[in-house]
C-alpha positions in Angstrom: 0.0 0.0 0.0 2.1 2.9 -1.2 -0.6 5.5 -1.6 -1.2 8.1 1.1 -4.8 8.8 2.3 -6.1 12.1 3.5 -7.7 10.3 6.4 -7.6 6.8 8.0 -10.6 5.9 10.1 -10.2 3.1 12.6 -13.3 1.2 13.8 -16.7 1.0 12.2 -18.8 2.2 15.1 -21.6 4.6 14.3 -19.5 7.6 15.0 -16.6 6.4 12.9 -18.9 5.5 9.9 -20.6 8.9 10.0 -17.3 10.8 10.1 -16.0 8.6 7.3 -19.1 9.5 5.2 -18.7 13.2 6.0 -15.0 13.2 5.0 -15.7 11.2 1.8 -18.5 13.5 0.7 -16.2 16.5 1.5 -13.8 15.2 -1.1 -11.2 13.5 1.1 -9.6 10.2 0.2 -10.5 7.9 3.1 -9.3 4.4 4.2 -11.6 2.7 6.8 -10.2 -0.2 8.8 -11.8 -2.4 11.5 -10.0 -5.1 13.4 -13.3 -7.1 13.7 -14.9 -9.0 10.9 -18.2 -7.3 11.4 -19.4 -3.7 11.2 -20.4 -1.6 14.2 -17.8 -2.2 16.9 -19.3 -1.4 20.3 -22.5 -0.3 18.6 -23.0 -3.4 16.5 -26.3 -5.0 15.7 -26.4 -8.8 16.4 -28.2 -11.2 14.2 -29.2 -14.0 14.4 -30.3 -14.1 18.1 -27.8 -16.9 18.7 -25.0 -14.3 18.4 -26.4 -12.4 21.4 -26.6 -15.6 23.5 -23.0 -16.5 22.5 -21.7 -13.1 23.3 -23.2 -13.0 26.8 -23.5 -16.7 27.8 -20.8 -18.5 25.9 -20.7 -20.7 22.8 -23.2 -23.3 23.9 -26.0 -21.0 25.0 -29.1 -21.1 22.9 -32.3 -19.1 22.8 -35.7 -20.7 23.7 -37.5 -22.4 20.7 -40.5 -20.1 21.3 -38.4 -17.1 20.5 -38.8 -17.9 16.8 -36.3 -17.8 14.0 -32.9 -16.4 15.1 -32.5 -14.4 11.9 -35.7 -12.5 12.6 -33.9 -10.8 15.5 -31.7 -7.7 15.0 -30.4 -6.8 18.5 -28.7 -3.4 18.8 -26.1 -3.4 21.6 -26.5 0.4 21.8 -29.9 1.3 20.5 -30.4 5.0 19.9 -33.4 6.8 18.3 -33.0 9.6 15.7 -34.6 13.0 16.3 -36.7 13.5 13.1 -35.5 17.1 12.7 -32.1 16.6 14.3 -28.6 17.0 13.0 -28.1 13.3 12.2 -31.1 13.1 9.9 -29.9 16.2 8.1 -26.5 14.5 7.9 -27.9 11.3 6.5 -29.8 13.2 3.9 -26.8 15.4 3.0 -24.5 12.4 2.6 -27.1 10.4 0.7 -27.1 7.5 3.1 -30.9 7.5 3.3 -30.9 5.9 -0.1 -29.9 2.7 1.6 -32.1 2.9 4.6 -35.8 2.9 5.4 -37.0 4.6 8.6 -40.1 4.2 10.7 -41.2 6.6 13.3 -41.3 5.5 17.0 -44.8 5.4 18.3 -44.6 7.2 21.6 -42.4 9.1 24.0 -43.1 8.7 27.7 -41.9 10.1 31.0 -42.2 8.6 34.5 -43.6 10.5 37.5 -44.3 9.0 40.9 -43.7 5.5 39.4 -46.4 5.9 36.7 -45.9 6.2 33.0 -47.2 9.3 31.2 -47.1 10.4 27.5 -44.8 13.4 27.1 -47.0 16.4 26.1 -45.0 18.1 23.5 -47.5 20.5 21.8 -50.2 22.9 23.0 -53.1 20.4 22.4 -51.4 17.6 24.4 -50.4 20.1 27.1 -54.0 20.8 27.8 -55.1 17.1 27.6 -52.3 15.6 29.7 -52.9 14.1 33.2 -49.3 14.8 34.1 -50.3 18.1 35.7 -53.2 20.0 37.1 -55.6 22.4 35.3 -53.8 25.7 36.1 -50.3 24.2 35.5 -51.5 23.0 32.1 -52.3 26.5 31.1 -49.0 27.9 32.3 -47.2 25.1 30.4 -49.1 25.8 27.2 -48.1 29.5 27.5 -44.5 28.4 28.0 -44.6 26.2 24.8 -46.1 29.0 22.7 -43.3 31.3 23.9 -40.6 28.6 23.1 -42.0 28.3 19.5 -41.7 32.0 18.8 -38.5 32.8 20.8 -35.7 34.2 18.6 -32.3 35.0 20.2 -31.7 37.7 17.6 -35.0 39.5 18.1 -35.4 41.1 21.5 -39.2 41.5 21.0 -39.6 37.7 21.5 -37.6 37.6 24.8 -40.6 38.4 27.0 -38.5 40.3 29.4 -35.9 37.5 29.7 -32.3 37.9 28.6 -30.8 34.8 26.9 -27.3 35.9 27.9 -28.0 36.5 31.6 -31.1 34.6 32.6 -30.9 30.9 33.5 -33.4 28.2 32.5 -34.5 28.0 36.2 -35.5 31.7 35.9 -37.5 30.9 32.8 -39.4 28.2 34.6 -40.1 30.6 37.5 -41.2 33.4 35.1 -43.9 31.1 33.7 -44.8 29.8 37.1 -43.9 26.1 36.3 -43.6 23.8 39.2 -40.7 21.5 39.8 -42.3 18.4 38.2 -43.1 20.3 35.0 -39.5 21.7 34.9 -38.3 18.2 35.5 -39.9 16.6 32.5 -39.3 19.6 30.3 -35.6 19.5 31.0 -35.3 15.7 30.8 -38.0 14.4 28.4 -38.2 17.4 26.0 -34.8 19.1 26.1 -33.2 15.7 26.8 -30.7 16.9 29.4 -29.1 14.1 31.4 -28.9 16.0 34.7 -30.0 19.3 36.1 -27.0 21.5 35.3 -28.9 23.2 32.5 -31.1 25.0 35.0 -28.2 27.2 36.2 -27.0 28.1 32.7 -28.2 30.7 30.2 -31.5 29.4 28.7 -31.1 29.8 24.9 -29.6 26.3 24.3 -32.4 24.6 26.4 -35.1 26.5 24.5 -33.5 25.5 21.2 -33.6 21.8 22.3 -37.3 22.0 23.3 -38.1 23.5 19.9 -36.1 20.7 18.1 -38.3 18.2 20.0 -41.6 19.9 18.9 -40.4 20.5 15.3 -39.4 16.8 15.1 -42.8 15.8 16.5 -44.5 18.0 13.9 -42.5 16.3 11.1 -43.8 12.7 11.4 -46.6 12.8 13.9 -46.7 10.3 16.8 -43.3 11.0 18.4 -40.2 13.0 17.4 -38.1 9.9 16.9 -37.2 7.7 13.9 -35.5 4.3 13.8 -34.1 2.4 10.8 -36.0 -0.8 9.9 -33.8 -3.8 10.9 -32.1 -1.7 13.5 -29.0 0.5 13.7 -26.7 -2.1 12.1 -27.9 -0.8 8.8 -26.4 2.6 9.4 -22.7 1.8 9.3 -23.3 -0.4 6.3 -25.1 2.5 4.6 -22.1 4.8 5.2 -19.7 2.1 4.0 -21.6 1.9 0.7 -21.6 5.7 0.5 -17.9 5.9 1.2 -17.1 3.4 -1.6 -19.1 5.5 -4.1 -16.8 8.4 -3.3 -13.7 6.3 -3.7 -13.2 5.4 0.0 -11.7 1.9 0.8 -13.1 -0.3 3.5 -11.2 -3.2 5.2 -12.7 -5.4 7.8 -10.8 -8.1 9.8 -7.6 -6.1 9.5 -5.6 -6.0 12.8 -4.2 -2.5 13.6 -1.0 -2.8 15.6 -0.3 0.9 16.3 -0.7 4.4 15.1 2.7 5.5 13.7 3.9 8.8 15.0 6.8 11.0 13.6 7.8 14.2 15.3 4.7 14.2 17.5 2.3 13.8 14.5 0.5 10.7 13.2 1.7 9.7 9.7 -0.3 6.4 9.4 -1.0 3.0 10.9 1.0 -0.2 11.2 -0.9 -3.4 10.2 1.5 -6.4 10.6 4.5 -5.7 8.5 3.1 -2.8 6.4 2.6 0.8 7.2 -0.4 2.6 5.6 0.2 6.3 5.4 -2.4 8.8 6.2 -2.4 12.6 7.0 -5.0 12.2 9.8 -6.4 9.4 12.0 -10.0 9.3 13.2 -10.8 6.5 15.6 -12.7 5.1 18.6 -11.0 5.0 22.0 -10.0 1.4 21.7 -7.5 2.2 19.0 -5.7 5.0 21.0 -5.7 3.8 24.6 -2.8 6.0 25.6 -4.7 9.1 24.5 -8.0 8.7 26.4 -9.1 8.7 30.0 -11.9 6.7 31.6 -14.7 9.0 32.9 -17.3 6.5 34.1 -19.4 3.6 33.1 -22.7 2.9 31.5 -24.9 -0.1 32.4 -27.3 -1.5 29.8 -29.8 -4.3 30.2 -31.1 -5.8 27.0 -34.5 -7.5 27.7 -36.5 -9.8 25.5 -40.2 -9.5 26.1 -43.2 -11.4 24.7 -45.6 -8.5 25.3 -45.6 -4.7 25.0 -44.4 -2.7 27.9 -47.4 -2.3 30.3 -49.2 1.1 30.6 -47.9 2.3 27.2 -51.2 1.7 25.3 -49.6 -1.4 23.8 -47.0 0.7 22.0 -45.1 -1.3 19.4 -42.2 1.1 19.9 -41.4 3.8 22.4 -39.0 5.6 24.6 -39.5 6.1 28.3 -37.3 8.5 30.4 -37.2 8.3 34.2 -35.9 11.7 35.3 -33.2 11.3 38.0 -35.2 13.2 40.7 -38.0 10.6 40.4 -35.6 7.8 41.7 -33.2 9.9 43.8 -30.3 9.7 41.3 -27.9 12.1 39.6 -28.5 10.7 36.1 -31.7 9.7 34.2 -32.7 6.2 33.4 -33.6 5.5 29.7 -35.8 2.8 28.2 -36.1 2.1 24.5 -38.5 -0.5 23.1 -38.9 -1.8 19.5 -40.7 -4.8 17.9 -41.7 -6.5 14.8 -43.0 -3.2 13.3 -39.3 -2.1 13.3 -38.2 -5.5 11.9 -36.0 -6.2 14.9 -38.0 -9.2 16.4 -40.3 -11.9 15.2 -44.1 -11.2 15.6 -45.2 -11.1 19.2 -41.8 -10.3 20.6 -40.3 -7.0 21.9 -36.8 -5.8 22.5 -36.4 -3.4 25.4 -33.2 -1.7 26.6 -32.8 -0.1 30.0 -29.7 2.1 30.4 -28.1 4.6 32.8 -24.8 6.1 33.9 -23.3 4.1 36.7 -23.3 5.9 40.1 -22.7 3.1 42.6 -20.8 -0.2 43.1 -23.9 -2.2 42.1 -24.8 -1.1 38.6 -27.4 -3.9 38.1 -29.5 -2.5 40.9 -29.4 1.0 39.3 -31.5 -0.1 36.3 -34.1 -1.8 38.5 -36.6 1.1 38.4 -36.6 0.7 34.6 -36.7 -3.1 34.7 -39.7 -3.0 37.0 -41.7 -1.1 34.4 -41.3 -3.8 31.8 -43.5 -6.6 33.2 -42.4 -10.2 32.8 -38.9 -10.4 31.1 -38.2 -13.6 29.1 -34.5 -13.1 29.0 -32.1 -10.4 30.2 -28.5 -9.5 29.2 -26.6 -7.0 31.4 -23.6 -5.2 30.0 -21.4 -2.7 31.8 -19.2 -0.6 29.5 -16.4 1.8 30.4 -16.8 5.3 29.1 -13.7 7.0 27.7 -13.0 10.5 26.3 -9.9 11.8 24.5 -7.1 13.5 26.5 -5.5 14.5 23.1 -7.7 16.7 21.0 -5.6 16.1 17.9 -4.5 19.6 17.1 -0.8 18.6 17.2 -1.0 14.8 16.7 -3.7 14.8 14.0 -5.4 11.9 15.9 -9.1 12.6 16.4 -10.7 10.3 18.9 -14.5 9.9 19.6 -16.0 9.6 23.0 -17.6 6.3 24.1 -21.4 6.1 23.8 -23.4 7.4 26.7 -26.6 6.0 28.3 -29.1 8.1 26.3 -31.5 6.4 24.0 -31.3 9.2 21.4 -28.6 10.4 19.0 -28.3 14.0 20.1 -25.0 13.6 22.1 -23.6 11.2 19.5 -24.2 13.9 16.8 -22.6 16.5 18.9 -19.4 14.4 19.3 -19.2 13.6 15.5 -19.6 17.3 14.5 -17.0 18.2 17.1 -14.5 15.6 15.7 -15.2 16.9 12.2 -14.5 20.4 13.3 -11.3 19.5 15.1 -10.1 17.6 12.1 -11.0 20.0 9.3 -10.8 23.2 11.4 -14.2 24.3 10.1 -17.8 23.5 11.2 -19.8 21.1 9.1 -22.1 23.3 7.0 -25.8 22.2 7.2 -27.1 25.3 5.4 -27.2 23.7 2.0 -29.5 20.8 3.0 -32.3 22.5 4.9 -34.8 21.9 2.0 -34.5 18.2 1.9 -36.6 15.6 3.7 -36.3 11.9 4.1 -38.9 11.5 1.3 -37.2 13.4 -1.4 -33.5 12.4 -1.4 -31.8 13.0 -4.7 
C-alpha cells in the first residue's frame, strides 16, 4: 500500500462511519479499517439471536425455541433513536445514506412521574389534555410552549423580558410559574438533558432543544423519533456503501498494531509488516488507549419480552425516560423498546433496553426502576461498559478520537461528538445550510 490517504478511520462504530461518510463527501480520500470481521464495533447489531446468547453466555448458550427464527432478530447493543429534525437526519440526507435505509417513526415518547408512565405532552393540544399536571399548571405550560416556539435569540421583542445571555433556565421556569415536576420533565424528556446542570446556565440552548423536539414531532406525527428498519446495524453499512461510491476503501478483519507517530504527528497506521500512510487518523477510544481517559461507566440491560411494555397503550415502539429526581439519582434512566414493526424481532416479541450512567458499586441495581416497568422479562442480558473520552484533542498529533457512547436512548449527544470531531479535524464547522430543504422522502 504505497498510496497516502487524507484520512484513515479506525473502527466501524456509528460515529466512525458517520465521520468517514462526511469526509468522503467533502472530497477526502478515506481508508476505513476495522479489526473485527463485522461492522459496528461497540455499537454493533447482532443477528441471528444466537449471536447475542453466545456473546453474553458463551458458545453453547441457545435461545428458547418459542423465540422464533434467530434471523428475525436484530439486536442493537446500543440502540439510539434519531430526532426527526435533528442533525443526524440532516447529515444522513446530506450524505445520501438515506438511499440505503428505510425509517419508521417511533410510536410514543413517555416520562415517569411517581412510578407511573405518562405520555410526554409536546405541543399545546397535548399540554391541555395531559394528566401529568393539574388544570392551572397545564395553562401555564401551554403558555410556555407557545413562547418557546416564537423565541428568537436575535429578536429582543420575543424575549418576553428575559435575557438569553444573563437569565438561566431556572429563571424561565419561574417566570412562567412552572412547578418542579413540570420543569423536571421539560428538561429531561423534551430538552433531553441528562442532569439538572442546564437549570443554572443561560436558557437559549435549552429553549432551542425543546423546539427541536416539537419540530421533530410535527414532522412525522406520533413521536419525534425515527429508527431504521432492521435496527441501527444498517447505518454503518449504509455509510460504507456511500464511502465506496466516493472512492473510499473499507477493510474489515484487519488488525491494527499501532498508530505511527513521527515528530509528534501521526503519519499512518501499522498493520502487521506494512505501514499505511495517512495525514489524519480518526478512531474510537480502543485504537488509541494512551490518549484517552476513563470518565465513568454505563450499564445497559437488553431485555427480550413477549408482550408490549405495560401502561404504554400497547405501543409497538417507544422511549421512556425516568428523570433522575424521580428515583433519587444524579442521572436519568432511559428505556427504549422496538418490535416486529421495526423488523428487529419476530411477531409477538419485543426488544427493550434499559440504560443509565453508573453511580454506585452495584450497577445492576441501578437499572431496577426501569426493569420494574417492563412486566415479565423472558431473558435479560446485562452489559457494563467503560466510558472514555480523549485527552488528546488532535491539534498537534492529528489523531481525532471519539467519546464512548453514553446512556441516552437518542442520538443528540452522538451527533454533537461527531460534529466536534469533524470540526477539530477539518478546522471548520460542518455546513448544514445547503441541506435545509431536503426531507427523508425526497432524497436525490
